[in-house]
C-alpha positions as CSV (number, residue, x, y, z in Angstrom):
1,M,-10.3,24.2,-40.9
2,S,-13.2,22.3,-39.4
3,R,-12.0,19.0,-40.8
4,T,-8.7,19.5,-39.0
5,Y,-10.5,20.1,-35.7
6,L,-12.7,17.1,-36.1
7,R,-9.8,14.9,-37.0
8,A,-7.9,16.1,-34.0
9,A,-10.8,15.4,-31.8
10,G,-11.1,11.8,-33.2
11,L,-14.4,12.5,-34.9
12,T,-13.5,11.0,-38.3
13,A,-15.9,8.8,-40.2
14,V,-13.8,5.7,-39.4
15,G,-13.9,6.6,-35.7
16,L,-17.6,7.0,-35.7
17,L,-18.2,3.7,-37.4
18,A,-15.7,2.0,-35.1
19,A,-17.7,3.3,-32.1
20,G,-20.9,2.0,-33.6
21,L,-22.4,5.5,-34.1
22,T,-24.5,5.8,-37.2
23,A,-26.1,9.0,-38.6
24,V,-29.4,7.9,-37.0
25,G,-27.6,7.4,-33.7
26,L,-26.1,10.9,-33.9
27,L,-29.5,12.4,-34.5
28,A,-31.0,10.5,-31.7
29,A,-28.3,11.7,-29.4
30,G,-29.1,15.3,-30.5
31,L,-25.6,16.1,-31.7
32,S,-26.0,19.0,-34.1
33,Q,-23.2,20.8,-35.9
34,E,-23.6,23.8,-33.6
35,G,-23.5,21.5,-30.6
36,T,-20.3,19.9,-31.9
37,A,-18.7,23.4,-32.4
38,R,-19.7,24.3,-28.9
39,A,-18.0,21.2,-27.5
40,L,-14.9,21.8,-29.6
41,F,-14.4,25.6,-29.2
42,N,-14.2,27.9,-26.3
43,S,-13.7,31.7,-26.3
44,A,-11.4,34.1,-24.5
45,A,-11.8,37.8,-23.7
46,V,-9.6,40.2,-25.6
47,P,-8.7,43.9,-24.9
48,Q,-11.3,45.7,-26.9
49,E,-9.1,48.8,-27.4
50,H,-6.7,46.7,-29.5
51,F,-9.3,46.2,-32.2
52,A,-11.2,48.4,-34.7
53,V,-14.5,47.2,-36.2
54,L,-14.8,49.1,-39.5
55,A,-17.1,49.4,-42.4
56,Q,-15.3,49.9,-45.7
57,P,-17.1,51.8,-48.4
58,L,-17.3,49.9,-51.7
59,G,-18.7,51.5,-54.9
60,K,-21.6,54.0,-54.5
61,A,-23.6,52.3,-51.9
62,Q,-22.0,49.0,-50.7
63,W,-20.2,48.3,-47.4
64,K,-17.8,45.6,-46.3
65,L,-17.1,44.5,-42.7
66,L,-13.5,44.1,-41.5
67,V,-11.7,44.0,-38.2
68,L,-8.2,45.3,-37.5
69,E,-6.0,44.2,-34.6
70,Q,-3.1,46.2,-33.2
71,I,-0.6,43.5,-32.0
72,K,2.4,45.8,-31.3
73,A,2.1,49.4,-30.1
74,Q,3.9,50.9,-33.0
75,P,3.5,51.7,-35.8
76,R,-0.2,52.3,-35.7
77,C,-2.4,50.1,-37.9
78,W,-5.1,52.8,-38.2
79,R,-5.6,56.4,-37.4
80,A,-8.7,58.5,-36.6
81,R,-9.2,61.5,-38.9
82,Q,-10.6,64.9,-37.9
83,D,-13.8,64.2,-39.8
84,G,-14.6,61.2,-37.6
85,L,-13.6,58.6,-40.2
86,V,-10.8,56.0,-39.8
87,E,-8.0,55.5,-42.3
88,P,-6.1,52.2,-42.2
89,S,-2.4,52.8,-42.3
90,L,-1.1,49.2,-42.2
91,N,-0.7,49.1,-46.0
92,R,2.1,51.7,-45.8
93,F,4.5,49.3,-44.1
94,N,5.2,45.6,-43.6
95,F,2.6,44.9,-40.9
96,S,3.5,41.2,-40.3
97,G,3.6,40.7,-36.6
98,I,2.3,44.2,-36.0
99,C,-1.2,44.3,-37.4
100,K,-3.7,41.6,-38.2
101,R,-6.8,41.8,-40.5
102,Y,-10.0,39.8,-40.3
103,L,-11.8,40.2,-43.6
104,D,-14.6,37.6,-43.9
105,S,-16.3,34.6,-42.2
106,N,-13.0,32.8,-42.1
107,G,-11.8,35.5,-39.6
108,Y,-15.0,36.2,-37.6
109,S,-18.3,34.7,-36.7
110,L,-21.2,34.9,-34.2
111,R,-21.2,33.4,-30.7
112,S,-24.1,33.6,-28.3
113,G,-24.6,32.0,-24.9
114,G,-21.4,30.0,-25.4
115,Q,-22.6,28.6,-28.7
116,D,-20.9,28.9,-32.1
117,L,-23.5,30.2,-34.6
118,G,-21.2,30.9,-37.6
119,T,-23.0,28.3,-39.7
120,R,-26.4,29.7,-38.9
121,F,-25.9,33.5,-39.0
122,R,-24.2,35.8,-41.5
123,F,-23.3,39.4,-41.0
124,R,-24.5,42.3,-43.1
125,L,-24.1,46.1,-43.1
126,K,-27.4,47.8,-43.8
127,P,-28.1,51.5,-44.0
128,S,-31.1,52.6,-42.1
129,G,-31.9,56.3,-42.2
130,T,-28.8,58.1,-41.1
131,S,-27.3,55.0,-39.4
132,L,-25.3,52.1,-40.7
133,R,-26.3,48.9,-38.9
134,L,-24.1,45.8,-38.3
135,E,-26.7,43.0,-38.2
136,A,-26.4,39.2,-37.8
137,L,-29.1,37.6,-39.9
138,D,-30.5,34.1,-39.7
139,P,-32.4,33.3,-43.0
140,Q,-35.0,31.4,-40.9
141,Q,-35.8,34.4,-38.7
142,R,-37.5,37.7,-39.7
143,A,-35.8,39.9,-37.2
144,P,-32.0,40.3,-37.4
145,L,-29.7,40.9,-34.4
146,L,-28.3,44.3,-34.0
147,V,-24.6,43.9,-33.2
148,G,-23.3,47.4,-33.8
149,Q,-24.0,50.7,-35.6
150,A,-22.6,54.0,-36.6
151,A,-23.6,57.3,-38.2
152,I,-23.4,57.3,-42.0
153,P,-20.9,60.1,-43.0
154,A,-22.3,63.0,-45.0
155,R,-19.6,62.6,-47.7
156,R,-18.7,59.2,-49.0
157,D,-14.9,58.8,-49.0
158,P,-13.4,55.6,-50.5
159,N,-10.4,56.0,-48.1
160,G,-12.4,56.8,-45.0
161,F,-13.7,53.8,-43.1
162,V,-16.6,54.1,-40.6
163,A,-15.9,53.0,-37.1
164,L,-18.7,50.8,-35.8
165,Q,-19.6,50.8,-32.1
166,L,-20.8,47.5,-30.7
167,E,-24.2,47.5,-28.9
168,P,-24.3,46.9,-25.1
169,G,-23.7,43.3,-24.3
170,W,-21.7,42.6,-27.4
171,A,-17.9,42.2,-27.4
172,L,-15.1,40.7,-29.4
173,E,-13.7,37.4,-28.2
174,R,-11.1,35.0,-29.5
175,R,-11.8,31.4,-30.5
176,V,-9.9,28.8,-28.3
177,Y,-9.3,25.2,-29.2
178,Q,-7.9,22.9,-26.5
179,G,-6.4,25.9,-24.7
180,R,-4.8,27.4,-27.8
181,Q,-6.0,30.7,-29.1
182,L,-6.8,30.8,-32.8
183,N,-6.8,33.5,-35.5
184,H,-10.6,33.7,-35.4
185,L,-12.7,36.3,-33.6
186,Y,-16.2,36.1,-32.3
187,F,-18.8,38.8,-32.1
188,A,-20.0,37.4,-28.8
189,H,-22.9,37.9,-26.4
190,Q,-23.5,36.1,-23.1
191,A,-27.3,35.7,-23.5
192,P,-28.7,32.7,-25.4
193,V,-29.5,33.4,-29.0
194,N,-33.2,32.6,-28.6
195,R,-33.5,35.3,-26.0
196,L,-31.8,37.8,-28.3
197,L,-34.1,36.8,-31.2
198,A,-37.1,37.3,-29.0
199,L,-35.9,40.8,-28.0
200,A,-35.1,41.7,-31.6
201,S,-38.6,40.5,-32.7
202,S,-40.3,42.6,-30.0
203,R,-38.3,45.7,-31.0
204,G,-39.2,45.2,-34.6
205,Q,-42.9,45.1,-33.8
206,R,-42.6,48.3,-31.8
207,S,-40.7,50.1,-34.6
208,G,-43.4,48.9,-37.0
209,F,-46.1,50.6,-35.0
210,Q,-44.0,53.7,-34.7
211,R,-43.7,53.9,-38.5
212,L,-47.5,54.0,-38.6
213,G,-47.5,57.1,-36.4
214,A,-49.7,58.1,-33.5
215,P,-53.3,57.0,-33.7
216,M,-55.7,59.7,-35.0
217,P,-58.5,60.9,-32.7
218,P,-62.0,59.7,-33.6
219,I,-64.0,62.0,-35.8
220,A,-67.0,63.6,-34.0
221,P,-70.4,62.8,-35.6
222,P,-72.3,65.8,-37.1
223,P,-74.7,67.5,-34.6
224,L,-78.3,66.3,-34.6
225,P,-80.8,68.7,-36.2
226,T,-83.1,70.6,-33.8
227,A,-86.9,70.1,-33.7
228,R,-87.5,73.5,-35.4
229,A,-85.2,72.7,-38.3
230,T,-86.8,69.2,-38.6
231,R,-90.3,70.8,-38.9
232,R,-89.1,73.4,-41.4
233,R,-87.5,70.7,-43.6
234,T,-90.7,68.6,-43.4
235,T,-92.9,71.6,-44.4
236,H,-90.6,72.4,-47.3
237,Q,-90.7,68.8,-48.5
238,R,-94.5,68.7,-48.3
239,T,-94.8,72.0,-50.2
240,T,-92.5,70.6,-52.9
241,R,-94.7,67.5,-53.2
242,L,-97.9,69.6,-53.5
243,A,-96.3,71.8,-56.2
244,S,-95.3,68.8,-58.2
245,N,-98.9,67.4,-58.1
246,A,-100.5,70.6,-59.6
247,P,-101.7,70.4,-63.2
248,I,-99.3,71.4,-65.9
249,R,-100.4,74.2,-68.2
250,L,-99.8,73.4,-71.8
251,Q,-99.9,75.8,-74.8
252,V,-102.8,75.1,-77.2
253,I,-102.1,75.6,-80.9
254,P,-105.2,76.2,-83.0
255,Y,-105.9,73.8,-85.8
256,R,-106.0,75.3,-89.4
257,R,-107.0,73.7,-92.6
């Protein structure tokens, strides 16, 4: 897909050589892959109520991220159950033109501060206590970005998907190329990614201190002995030394021939 966009923008290898731009020239101009994606793609807001961000249970402990889109009002592509879980219903009918699925990195990626970060960040669903966290992880950074989360259900149901709620500031947006909307979604935030990483790092440090618990009060030293007790202990030690210096009485056994 990226090759098609590059070719359409005239950024082929032949075009670069014809323009006299070598690899060294590109580096000197500061054109990174993310910068190229930022120049190529824009984003457009989408009605959030038309989408469901879901965590699909896999096996005994794994989770998979998927996004469903309701294009037409009926029939419904998913339904909420009484137990709080979500059951996709699009497999019960021909959902072409009615529903759309976004299953992996081909269908969604990260965008922050107007910059495409799909080549830098990957998504993961990570259980943490009673919560299931949707995180965007950069292998070069220690602290992940918290994009959304939900409570982990008490009973694991293979047909019951967990509806994830995006964190404040995060929203779904659609990728736009030369004014044309594409079948690719962004988990987008308006703030620059460096600011989000700094906030995530500071929260991680605070949570680390919280895990250590509240500081313990200092232990009070034992009380100092009084003068009377000191004199009594000194007299006892002196008496013990005198007793130890006294001659030792031995039993004499008479000698017999």
